[in-house]
VEXMARFI-914695 format. One line per field, with one value per residue: chain; x, y, z of N, C-alpha, C, O, CB in turn. Coordinates in steps of 0.2 Angstrom, whole numbers, plus 2048, in hexadecimal, padded with zeros to 3 digits. Glycine has a CB too. Example, Ala and Ser with C-alpha at 12.3 -4.5 7.8 and 13.67 -1.06 7.14 Angstrom:
BEGIN
kette = (A; A)
nu = (842; 840)
nv = (7E4; 7F5)
nw = (827; 823)
cau = (83E; 844)
cav = (7EA; 7FB)
caw = (827; 824)
cu = (842; 840)
cv = (7F0; 800)
cw = (827; 827)
ou = (847; 843)
ov = (7EF; 806)
ow = (82A; 828)
cbu = (839; 846)
cbv = (7EA; 7FD)
cbw = (82D; 81D)
This chain:
BEGIN
kette = (A; A; A; A; A; A; A; A; A; A; A; A; A; A; A; A; A; A; A; A; A; A; A; A; A; A; A; A; A; A; A; A; A; A; A; A; A; A; A; A; A; A; A; A; A; A; A; A; A; A; A; A; A; A; A; A; A; A; A; A; A; A; A; A; A; A; A; A; A; A; A; A; A; A; A; A; A; A; A; A; A; A; A; A; A; A; A; A; A; A; A; A; A; A; A; A; A; A; A; A; A; A; A; A; A; A; A; A; A; A; A; A; A; A; A; A; A; A; A; A; A; A; A; A; A; A; A; A; A; A; A; A; A)
nu = (C4E; C55; C63; C6A; C67; C6E; C73; C86; C83; C7A; C7F; C87; C83; C7F; C87; C8D; C80; C80; C8A; C88; C7F; C80; C82; C89; C92; C8E; C83; C79; C7A; C73; C67; C63; C65; C6E; C7C; C8D; C9A; C92; C92; CA1; CA3; CA1; CA6; CB6; CB6; CB0; CBA; CC8; CC4; CC7; CBC; CB5; CB2; CB5; CBE; CB2; CA9; CA9; CB2; CAF; CA7; CAF; CAC; CA6; CA7; C97; C98; CA1; CA3; C9E; CAA; CAC; CAC; CB7; CB5; CC0; CB8; CB9; CB6; CAF; CB1; CA7; CA3; CA8; CAF; CBE; CC8; CD4; CD7; CE0; CDB; CD3; CDA; CE0; CD8; CD8; CDC; CDD; CDE; CD6; CCA; CBF; CB5; CA8; CA1; C97; C8D; C90; C96; CA5; CA6; CB3; CBA; CC1; CC7; CC6; CB8; CA9; C9C; C8F; C91; C92; C87; C7F; C84; C82; C75; C72; C75; C6D; C61; C6D; C78)
nv = (1D8; 1D2; 1CF; 1C8; 1CF; 1DC; 1EA; 1F1; 1FB; 1FD; 1F4; 1FF; 20A; 202; 201; 20F; 212; 20B; 20E; 21A; 21C; 21E; 213; 203; 1FA; 1ED; 1ED; 1F4; 1EC; 1DE; 1E4; 1E9; 1DC; 1D6; 1CC; 1CB; 1C5; 1CC; 1D7; 1D9; 1D6; 1DD; 1E8; 1E4; 1DF; 1EB; 1F5; 1EC; 1EC; 1F8; 204; 214; 21B; 216; 21D; 224; 21C; 21C; 21B; 20B; 20E; 20A; 1FA; 1F2; 1DC; 1D8; 1CD; 1D0; 1D5; 1E8; 1F3; 1F8; 204; 207; 20E; 20F; 20D; 214; 20D; 216; 212; 212; 223; 230; 23E; 244; 251; 251; 243; 234; 22A; 22E; 233; 229; 224; 229; 229; 22B; 238; 245; 254; 258; 258; 250; 253; 24B; 248; 239; 237; 237; 23C; 23C; 246; 243; 24A; 242; 23A; 233; 23B; 235; 22B; 22F; 239; 22B; 225; 231; 233; 223; 228; 22E; 22F; 233; 23E)
nw = (3C2; 3B3; 3AD; 3A5; 396; 397; 38D; 38B; 390; 397; 3A1; 3A4; 3A8; 3B4; 3BF; 3BF; 3C6; 3D3; 3D7; 3DB; 3E6; 3F1; 3FB; 400; 3F4; 3F6; 3FD; 3F5; 3E8; 3EE; 3F2; 3E4; 3DC; 3D8; 3D4; 3DC; 3D6; 3C8; 3C7; 3CA; 3BD; 3B4; 3B5; 3B7; 3A9; 3A2; 3A5; 3A0; 391; 391; 392; 38A; 396; 3A4; 3AE; 3B1; 3BB; 3CF; 3DC; 3E7; 3F5; 403; 40D; 419; 41E; 41B; 425; 42F; 43E; 443; 449; 45A; 464; 471; 481; 48E; 4A0; 4B0; 4BD; 4CF; 4DD; 4E9; 4F6; 4FD; 4F1; 4EF; 4E7; 4E6; 4EB; 4F2; 4EB; 4E3; 4D6; 4D4; 4CB; 4C0; 4B1; 4A3; 49C; 49F; 494; 499; 4AA; 4B1; 4BF; 4CC; 4DC; 4DE; 4D1; 4C5; 4B5; 4A7; 49C; 48C; 47D; 472; 474; 470; 46B; 468; 46F; 47C; 480; 481; 48F; 495; 495; 49D; 4A7; 4AC; 4B9; 4C0; 4BE)
cau = (C52; C57; C6B; C6B; C63; C6F; C79; C8A; C83; C77; C85; C8D; C7F; C7B; C8D; C89; C7B; C83; C93; C8A; C7A; C81; C81; C8F; C93; C8B; C7D; C79; C7B; C70; C62; C61; C62; C73; C81; C94; C9B; C92; C93; CA8; CA6; C9E; CAD; CBA; CB4; CB3; CC3; CCE; CC3; CC8; CB8; CB5; CB1; CB6; CBF; CAD; CAB; CAB; CB5; CAD; CA6; CB1; CA8; CAC; CA6; C95; C97; CA3; CA0; CA1; CAE; CAA; CB1; CB7; CB7; CC1; CB4; CBD; CB1; CB5; CAE; C9F; CA6; CAA; CB2; CC2; CC8; CDD; CDA; CE7; CD7; CCF; CE0; CE4; CD3; CDA; CE4; CDB; CE1; CCD; CCA; CBB; CB4; CA1; CA0; C8F; C8C; C9A; C95; CA7; CA6; CB7; CB6; CC2; CC7; CC1; CB2; CA4; C95; C8B; C91; C92; C7E; C7C; C87; C7C; C6C; C74; C78; C67; C64; C73; C78)
cav = (1DA; 1D0; 1D3; 1C4; 1D3; 1E2; 1EC; 1F2; 204; 1FB; 1F1; 204; 20F; 201; 201; 217; 214; 209; 213; 223; 21E; 21F; 20B; 1FE; 1F5; 1E6; 1F0; 1F5; 1E6; 1DC; 1E9; 1E7; 1D5; 1D5; 1C6; 1D1; 1C4; 1CB; 1DD; 1DE; 1D4; 1E0; 1EC; 1E3; 1E2; 1F4; 1F6; 1E7; 1EE; 1FE; 207; 218; 221; 214; 221; 229; 21B; 21F; 217; 20B; 20F; 206; 1F8; 1E9; 1D8; 1D7; 1CA; 1D0; 1D8; 1ED; 1F4; 1FA; 20A; 205; 20E; 20D; 212; 212; 20E; 216; 20E; 217; 226; 237; 23E; 248; 255; 24D; 23C; 232; 224; 230; 233; 21F; 220; 22E; 228; 231; 240; 249; 259; 259; 253; 252; 24E; 24F; 246; 235; 232; 23B; 23A; 241; 242; 246; 24F; 23B; 23B; 233; 23D; 230; 224; 235; 237; 224; 225; 234; 22C; 21E; 229; 232; 232; 231; 245)
caw = (3BB; 3AC; 3AE; 39E; 393; 396; 38B; 38F; 391; 39D; 3A5; 3A8; 3AD; 3BA; 3C3; 3C3; 3CC; 3D8; 3DB; 3DC; 3E9; 3F8; 3FC; 3FD; 3EE; 3F8; 3FC; 3EB; 3E4; 3F2; 3F1; 3DF; 3DD; 3D3; 3D7; 3DB; 3CE; 3C3; 3C5; 3CA; 3B7; 3AD; 3B7; 3B4; 3A1; 39F; 3A6; 39A; 38B; 38F; 391; 38C; 39E; 3AA; 3B3; 3B4; 3BF; 3D3; 3E0; 3EB; 3FB; 40A; 412; 41F; 41A; 41C; 42B; 434; 445; 443; 44E; 45C; 468; 478; 488; 497; 4A4; 4B6; 4C3; 4D5; 4E6; 4EF; 4F8; 4F9; 4EC; 4F0; 4E2; 4E5; 4F0; 4EC; 4E6; 4DA; 4D2; 4D2; 4C6; 4BB; 4AF; 49E; 49A; 49B; 494; 49E; 4AF; 4B3; 4C6; 4D0; 4E0; 4DD; 4CC; 4C2; 4AF; 4A7; 494; 487; 475; 46E; 478; 46B; 46C; 46C; 478; 483; 481; 485; 494; 49C; 496; 4A0; 4AF; 4B1; 4C1; 4C6; 4BE)
cu = (C58; C5E; C6B; C6E; C67; C73; C7D; C89; C81; C7B; C88; C8A; C7E; C80; C8C; C83; C7E; C89; C90; C83; C7B; C83; C87; C8F; C8A; C86; C7A; C76; C77; C69; C5E; C62; C67; C79; C87; C96; C99; C94; C9C; CA9; CA7; CA5; CB1; CB8; CB5; CB9; CCA; CCD; CC5; CC1; CB8; CB7; CB1; CBB; CB8; CAC; CAC; CAE; CB0; CAB; CAA; CAC; CAB; CA6; CA0; C92; C9C; CA0; CA2; CA5; CAB; CB0; CB2; CBA; CBA; CBC; CB7; CB5; CB6; CB0; CA9; CA4; CA7; CAF; CB5; CC4; CCF; CDA; CDC; CE1; CD4; CD5; CE3; CE0; CD4; CDD; CE1; CDC; CDA; CD0; CC3; CBA; CAE; CA2; C98; C8E; C95; C9A; C9C; CA9; CB0; CB7; CBF; CC3; CC2; CBD; CAC; C9F; C92; C8A; C91; C8B; C7E; C7F; C82; C78; C6C; C71; C72; C65; C65; C76; C73)
cv = (1D7; 1D2; 1CF; 1CA; 1D9; 1E2; 1EC; 1F9; 202; 1F9; 1F9; 207; 20B; 203; 208; 215; 20E; 20D; 21A; 220; 21F; 218; 208; 1FB; 1F1; 1E7; 1F2; 1EF; 1E1; 1DD; 1EA; 1E0; 1D5; 1D1; 1CD; 1CE; 1C9; 1D3; 1DF; 1DA; 1D7; 1E5; 1EB; 1E0; 1E7; 1F4; 1F4; 1E7; 1F2; 206; 20E; 21D; 21A; 217; 225; 224; 21B; 218; 212; 20E; 208; 201; 1F2; 1E4; 1D8; 1D0; 1C9; 1D7; 1E0; 1ED; 1F9; 1FE; 208; 209; 20F; 214; 20F; 212; 20F; 215; 213; 21A; 22B; 239; 246; 24B; 251; 249; 238; 22B; 227; 22F; 22D; 220; 225; 230; 229; 236; 242; 252; 25B; 255; 256; 251; 252; 247; 240; 232; 238; 237; 23E; 23E; 245; 246; 248; 23A; 23B; 234; 23B; 22D; 22A; 234; 231; 225; 22B; 234; 229; 220; 22F; 234; 232; 239; 249)
cw = (3BA; 3AB; 3A4; 398; 391; 391; 390; 391; 397; 3A4; 3AB; 3AB; 3B5; 3C0; 3C3; 3C8; 3D3; 3DB; 3DF; 3E0; 3EE; 3FA; 3FB; 3F7; 3EF; 3F9; 3F6; 3EA; 3E8; 3F1; 3E8; 3DC; 3D6; 3D5; 3D8; 3D6; 3C9; 3C1; 3C6; 3C1; 3B6; 3B0; 3B5; 3A9; 39F; 3A0; 3A0; 393; 388; 390; 391; 390; 3A4; 3B0; 3B4; 3BB; 3C8; 3D6; 3E4; 3F0; 3FF; 40D; 417; 41C; 421; 426; 42E; 43A; 442; 447; 453; 461; 46D; 47C; 48D; 49A; 4AB; 4BC; 4CB; 4D9; 4EA; 4F6; 4F9; 4F6; 4EE; 4EB; 4E3; 4ED; 4EE; 4E7; 4E3; 4D5; 4CE; 4C8; 4C1; 4B6; 4A6; 49F; 495; 498; 499; 4A3; 4B1; 4BA; 4CC; 4D3; 4DE; 4D5; 4C8; 4B9; 4AB; 49F; 490; 481; 472; 470; 474; 46D; 46F; 470; 47D; 486; 484; 48B; 499; 49C; 49C; 4A7; 4B2; 4B4; 4C6; 4C6; 4BC)
ou = (C5D; C5F; C6D; C73; C66; C77; C7D; C8D; C84; C7A; C8A; C8C; C7D; C7F; C8B; C82; C7D; C8C; C93; C7F; C76; C89; C8B; C8A; C85; C82; C77; C70; C75; C65; C58; C5D; C65; C7D; C87; C95; C9E; C97; C9E; CAF; CAC; CA9; CB3; CBC; CBA; CBD; CCE; CD1; CC5; CC2; CBA; CBC; CAC; CBB; CB8; CAD; CB2; CAD; CAB; CAF; CA8; CA7; CB0; CA2; CA1; C8D; C9E; C9B; CA6; CA4; CA7; CB6; CAC; CC0; CB6; CBB; CB6; CB0; CBB; CAB; CAB; CA6; CA8; CB4; CB3; CC3; CCF; CDB; CDC; CE3; CD1; CD4; CE6; CE3; CCF; CE0; CE5; CDC; CD8; CD5; CC3; CBD; CAD; CA6; C96; C8F; C9B; C9D; C99; CAB; CB1; CB5; CC2; CC0; CBC; CBA; CA9; C9C; C91; C85; C8F; C88; C7E; C7A; C7F; C74; C69; C6D; C71; C64; C64; C78; C73)
ov = (1D7; 1D7; 1D2; 1CA; 1DC; 1DD; 1EB; 1FD; 202; 1FB; 1FA; 207; 20E; 206; 209; 217; 211; 20D; 21D; 221; 221; 218; 209; 1FA; 1F0; 1E2; 1ED; 1EF; 1DE; 1D9; 1EB; 1DF; 1D4; 1D5; 1D2; 1D0; 1CC; 1D5; 1E4; 1DB; 1D7; 1E5; 1F0; 1E2; 1E9; 1F3; 1F7; 1E6; 1F4; 20C; 210; 221; 21B; 214; 229; 227; 218; 212; 216; 213; 202; 204; 1EF; 1E7; 1D8; 1D0; 1C4; 1DB; 1E1; 1E8; 1FD; 1FC; 205; 209; 20F; 21A; 209; 215; 20D; 219; 217; 217; 22C; 235; 24B; 247; 24C; 24B; 237; 229; 224; 22B; 22C; 21E; 225; 235; 226; 238; 242; 255; 260; 250; 25C; 24C; 257; 242; 242; 22D; 23E; 232; 244; 239; 24A; 242; 249; 236; 240; 231; 23C; 22C; 228; 231; 232; 229; 22B; 234; 22A; 21D; 232; 23A; 232; 23C; 24F)
ow = (3BC; 3A8; 39F; 395; 38C; 38F; 396; 394; 39D; 3A9; 3B1; 3B1; 3BA; 3C5; 3C9; 3CD; 3D9; 3E1; 3E3; 3DB; 3F1; 3FB; 3F6; 3F5; 3EC; 3F8; 3F5; 3EB; 3E3; 3F0; 3E6; 3D8; 3D0; 3D8; 3D4; 3D0; 3C6; 3BC; 3C3; 3BE; 3B3; 3AC; 3B2; 3A4; 39C; 39B; 39D; 38F; 382; 38F; 396; 38F; 3A8; 3B6; 3B8; 3C0; 3C9; 3D4; 3E5; 3F0; 3FE; 40F; 417; 417; 427; 42A; 430; 439; 43E; 44B; 451; 462; 46F; 47B; 492; 499; 4AC; 4BE; 4CD; 4D9; 4EF; 4FA; 4F3; 4F7; 4EE; 4E7; 4DF; 4F2; 4E8; 4E2; 4DF; 4D1; 4C9; 4C3; 4BD; 4B5; 4A3; 4A5; 48F; 499; 49D; 4A2; 4B3; 4BB; 4CE; 4CF; 4DD; 4D3; 4C8; 4B8; 4AE; 49C; 492; 47E; 470; 46B; 473; 472; 475; 474; 483; 48B; 48A; 48E; 49E; 4A1; 4A1; 4AB; 4B7; 4B3; 4CB; 4CC; 4BC)
cbu = (C53; C52; C73; C64; C5D; C71; C79; C90; C7D; C74; C8C; C90; C76; C77; C94; C85; C71; C84; C9A; C8A; C76; C7A; C7C; C90; C9B; C8D; C7E; C80; C82; C72; C65; C63; C59; C76; C83; C9B; C95; C8D; C8E; CB0; CA6; C95; CAF; CBE; CAD; CB0; CC6; CCD; CBF; CC9; CB4; CB2; CA7; CB7; CC5; CA6; CAC; CA6; CBB; CAD; C9D; CB2; CA2; CAB; CAC; C95; C95; CAA; CA5; C9E; CB3; CA5; CB0; CB9; CB6; CCD; CAB; CC3; CAB; CBA; CB6; C97; CA8; CAB; CAE; CC6; CC7; CE6; CD6; CF1; CD3; CCE; CE5; CDD; CC9; CDB; CE8; CD5; CEA; CC2; CCB; CB5; CB9; C9A; CAB; C85; C83; C9D; C8B; CAD; C9D; CBE; CAA; CC4; CD3; CC3; CB1; CA2; C93; C8B; C9A; C94; C79; C7F; C8E; C7B; C6B; C7C; C81; C65; C64; C7B; C7C)
cbv = (1E1; 1D2; 1D0; 1BF; 1D4; 1E6; 1F1; 1F0; 20C; 1F5; 1ED; 20A; 210; 1F8; 1FE; 21D; 212; 203; 217; 22B; 21C; 221; 208; 1F9; 1F0; 1E2; 1F3; 1F5; 1E3; 1DC; 1F0; 1EA; 1D3; 1DB; 1BD; 1D3; 1BF; 1C8; 1E2; 1DA; 1D1; 1E4; 1EC; 1DE; 1E3; 1FB; 1F3; 1DF; 1ED; 1FC; 204; 218; 227; 20D; 226; 22B; 21D; 223; 21B; 208; 20F; 20C; 1F5; 1E8; 1D3; 1D8; 1C5; 1D0; 1D5; 1F2; 1F6; 1F6; 212; 1FF; 20D; 20F; 212; 219; 206; 21D; 20C; 210; 226; 23A; 23C; 246; 25E; 255; 239; 22C; 21F; 23A; 236; 216; 21E; 230; 21E; 232; 241; 24B; 25B; 25B; 253; 24D; 24F; 252; 244; 22B; 231; 23C; 23D; 242; 24A; 247; 250; 234; 240; 22E; 23E; 22E; 21C; 23F; 236; 21B; 226; 23A; 224; 21D; 22D; 233; 232; 229; 247)
cbw = (3BC; 3A7; 3B7; 39B; 396; 39C; 387; 38D; 38C; 39B; 39E; 3A4; 3A9; 3BB; 3C0; 3BB; 3C9; 3D7; 3D2; 3D4; 3E8; 3FD; 3F6; 401; 3EE; 3FC; 3FE; 3E6; 3E4; 3F7; 3F5; 3DD; 3DD; 3D1; 3D1; 3E2; 3CD; 3C0; 3C9; 3D3; 3B4; 3AB; 3BC; 3BB; 39E; 3A3; 3AD; 39C; 38B; 386; 393; 38C; 39E; 3A9; 3B0; 3AE; 3BC; 3D7; 3E4; 3EB; 3FC; 411; 410; 42D; 417; 416; 42B; 432; 44E; 443; 44B; 45D; 46A; 47A; 489; 49C; 4A2; 4B7; 4C3; 4D6; 4EC; 4F4; 4F8; 4FC; 4E5; 4F4; 4E2; 4E5; 4F4; 4F2; 4E8; 4D9; 4D5; 4DA; 4C8; 4BC; 4B2; 49C; 495; 4A5; 48D; 49C; 4B4; 4AF; 4CB; 4C9; 4E2; 4E5; 4C9; 4C6; 4AB; 4AD; 48F; 487; 470; 46F; 47C; 468; 469; 46C; 47B; 480; 479; 482; 493; 49D; 48F; 4A1; 4AF; 4B2; 4C3; 4C3; 4BB)
């Protein structure tokens, strides 16, 4: 795409296409070969010059830096030593410091779930314990 020959309407249409694509600005611009500085310059010029449709431009999707690691959910996992589990044993109470809503016990395996448990994380844990439960 040769951005030097674009009319103001072409530029506005590209801004609208980007913001309506479901992609972040970064993703769309990278896929379409438009530099970020050029894209944001177009938007600033439309605002500065009072383009009649400036209010129609959707807000950008929230994005994190492409160079920054995505935040990961941290879940505390308590490992109970081998041995029989008794419902009211003191050792078991020492490991029970989360407010669990559901508890799955099978053999020597105990899984305690809270309301905020991510279903994908639970599925991964259950798959990894496949031979145990």
